[in-house]
N, C-alpha and C positions, 0 to 999 in steps of 0.2 A: 781872659774872662776874669771878672772880679770874684773874689772870695773874701768877704769881710771877716776879720779875726778880732776877737775880744779877749780881754783878760778876765779871769775869774778868781775870786778869793775862795780857796778850798777849805778855809777854817770855819766856814759857816755851812749849815745844813738846812736847806739846799745852798749850794755855792752862790755867792753874790757876783753878778756880772757887772762889768764896768758899764758906765752910761755912755761911753763912746768907743768907737773902734780903735784898735791899735794898729791895724793894717788893712789894706784893701786887696792884697794879693798874697798868696802863699810865699812869694819871693820876699815878703816883708818879715818872714819869720826870723832870719838871722839878726836883723836889727832889733826886733822885739826881744829875742834871747839875749842879745848883748846888753840891752837896757836892764833886763832882769838880773843878769850877772853883775852889773854895776849898780845895783839898786841903792846901795848906801850913798854912792857918789851922786846918782840921779836925784835922790830925795834931798840930800844936802844942797845940791845946786838949785833945785826948785825953791827951797826955803830961803836961799840967798838971792832969789829973784831971777834965776835963769829962765829964759823962754826958749824952748827947743826950736821954735820957729816953724814947726811942722805940726799940722793938725793931729796926725796919728801919734807922733811921739809925745805931743802935749797930753793927749789922753792917757797914754801909758804912764807918763810921769805923774800926773794927778792921781791916778789909781794907785800907783806904788806909794805915793805919799800918804794916802788914806789907809793903806794896808801894808805898812812898813815892815812888820814882823811876821806877816801871814804867808802861808803857802799859796803860791800863785800858779794857776793853770792857764792854758791857752785853748780856746774853742772857736770854731768857725761858725758861720751862719747856718750851716747844715747840721750842726751838732757834733761834728767830728772834733776829737781832742788831739792836741799835738804836744810833744814833750817840751818842757820849758827850758831844757838845756839841749845843746847840740849833741847828738849821738857820736861817740868816738869808738873807733874799732881798733 
């Protein structure tokens, strides 16, 4: 079952949602979190002309480029929030 996931900029009130999905399934969360963790590299790569070649990763990269220094959240189409980093125990 699809569960579309978007990024949000939490430094705005109310938060600004990305104009495109970052994933189609909750199984995409690890890749989204990896891109968030590598934000500096992702942003620099986009500015150097890198094309992720994937619709969802391209949306993530564009949003991160527009919100380079902001706090980023993850929310699904049902309004549920997910941590932007992988939980470690």
